Steps between C-alpha positions, in 0.01 A plus 500: 500500500609858450536443137142379489385826653705711253336322213152538657551875525629520148187310383280743700656794312489340154234376256443230243763243423755664729265463789449127425869443469577676822243299688634180352840587629361600836324155526827329403697675775229442755474133417882458502549684826229299679596160368867565583411625854296195566802281424735690727560372861527867607146593375371558855785748587420865561621644172311270257186538713522881509566514128201295424285699744611838350518406131294188448143628581499740201502215242142395591384860482651554158357178379159606619504885437814551301325603174421834660728755336613807680256786455593763238597827670276785450705788348343837565477710183503835695777549746384840605661841493874506566584652837839653542713365781526721805756407768359453847738766637349757264147408605590528866665835460200643322273376782735655755489838323120484470469410879754777589298751282172398657643522849641851427169615358320367809749672727455827310117473516525431874740806549261722302200382704688563821606847397149607375325386819 
């Protein structure tokens, strides 16, 4: 069942005769795994049931919608202006100096105001 899914995803990402070949192999492995499982006396045990529930449902979807290829990624032509890297520590220190300068300026302005009044 897992090989079936591998071939289905390979078909999804390919085109033309490769896609057809991958889907043929996916069908083969799906049919083989289902027919073999039906003949096993342990087919109702937890492991086979879980494998069928997790991997088996996709086969029907790929049969119905599998010809949808993956969308082509949109590659931007303009990546914008290059911005040099600045470490976070440098940014924090500059902000600290600016805040300290503003606080000193405010303190000086308050002191001048108090002295002139």
